[in-house]
C-alpha positions, 0 to 999 in steps of 0.5 A: 332549334333555328336552322341558318346559314353560316353567314347569318350565324357569323352576323349574330356572333358579331352583333353579340360581341358588339353589344357586349363590348361596346353597347354595355360600356355605353350603358354603364357610362350613362348610368354612372353619369346620371348617378353623378347628378344627385338624388336618385329618387327623383332622377328620371335620367338615371331611371331611363339609363337603367331601363335602357341597360335592362333592354340591352341585357334582354337583347343580349340574352335573346341573342345568346339563346338564338346562337345556342339553338342555331344549327348551321345548314351545310349548303353543299348538302342541299338540293335544288329539287324542292323548296327548303331553307336557304332556297332561292326561289324565282316565281311568277304571280299568276294574277299580275304576271309579276316576277318575284325572287325570295330566299328562304332563311331563318327568322333572325336572317330575314330582311325583305330589302335583300329579298330574304323572307323568314321560313315562318312567313305564309309565303315561305310556308306555302312554298316549302317542299314544292318543285319547279312548275308547281302552282300554289295558292297562298293565303296572306294577310291581304288575300290569296296569291297564286304563284308558279315556281319558275326556278329553285337554286341554293343561296350562296 
């Protein structure tokens, strides 16, 4: 089961609809075009188009599984007392005094450019169930970071 926001769920549904209604047609058209070029036994274009279609179908199936297992989190029932999924956490790196803000989201919603990190990342795991003022040491791939939680809010 994957907990996610309504926005994340809606984005997955939109992506699935696009893949099924637009990309599938493109893949079929590419196969038909390659097939029309003659001998299929030596037609690398046809093989590439079939492979692309297989990758597309795999992606569609994975999306359907994620959607089927999704549990939408009711943000009105969340508390900003502790860090949890959909928490927006403002913190200070105590080694560098750098301020950081991350929102903890499901794996399918993670987007570092938007400051959204997967609940499965070491940083998110180290922050879960912590409170404002707590200091945590988290082991990440390039060492250990020491963070202080300055503020917790619920993502919109």
